[in-house]
C-alpha positions as CSV (number, residue, x, y, z in Angstrom):
1,X,-46.7,-23.1,-5.5
2,X,-49.8,-20.9,-5.2
3,X,-48.8,-18.0,-7.3
4,X,-46.1,-16.8,-9.7
5,X,-45.5,-13.8,-11.9
6,X,-43.1,-13.2,-14.8
7,X,-41.9,-9.6,-15.1
8,X,-39.5,-8.2,-17.7
9,X,-37.9,-5.0,-16.4
10,X,-36.2,-2.8,-18.9
11,X,-32.7,-1.5,-18.2
12,X,-32.8,1.6,-16.0
13,X,-36.4,0.9,-14.8
14,X,-37.7,-0.7,-11.6
15,X,-40.6,-2.8,-10.5
16,X,-42.2,-3.1,-7.1
17,X,-43.9,-6.2,-5.6
18,X,-46.4,-6.4,-2.8
19,X,-45.3,-9.0,-0.3
20,X,-47.8,-11.9,-0.4
21,X,-46.7,-14.2,2.5
22,X,-44.1,-16.5,3.9
23,X,-41.7,-18.5,1.7
24,X,-41.5,-16.1,-1.2
25,X,-38.7,-16.5,-3.7
26,X,-37.3,-14.4,-6.5
27,X,-35.7,-16.3,-9.5
28,X,-33.5,-14.2,-11.7
29,X,-33.6,-15.9,-15.1
30,X,-31.8,-13.4,-17.3
31,X,-29.4,-10.5,-16.7
32,X,-28.5,-8.9,-13.4
33,X,-30.2,-6.6,-10.9
34,X,-30.2,-5.2,-7.4
35,X,-33.1,-6.2,-5.3
36,X,-34.1,-3.8,-2.5
37,X,-36.2,-5.1,0.4
38,X,-36.9,-3.0,3.5
39,X,-33.6,-1.4,4.5
40,X,-31.5,-4.1,2.7
41,X,-30.4,-4.8,-0.8
42,X,-28.8,-7.7,-2.7
43,X,-27.1,-7.9,-6.1
44,X,-28.3,-10.9,-8.2
45,X,-26.9,-12.5,-11.3
46,X,-28.5,-14.7,-13.9
47,X,-29.6,-18.0,-12.3
48,X,-29.7,-16.7,-8.7
49,X,-32.6,-17.5,-6.3
50,X,-33.3,-15.2,-3.4
51,X,-35.5,-16.2,-0.4
52,X,-37.3,-13.0,0.4
53,X,-37.6,-12.0,4.1
54,X,-41.0,-11.0,5.5
55,X,-42.0,-7.3,4.8
56,X,-40.6,-5.0,7.5
57,X,-43.2,-3.5,9.8
58,X,-43.7,0.3,9.4
């Protein structure tokens, strides 16, 4: 692991990440959320791990 970030997002708010490179993962430790990436989205629940796809070319 080269980098990690812990972010607490309040209910009703959002947070944006800049894509850093291949093999990125998002670990949802507490609660539930909807993760939007490119033109897709995925609902996550506490304990889920999401392998993030590469950023879409614009």
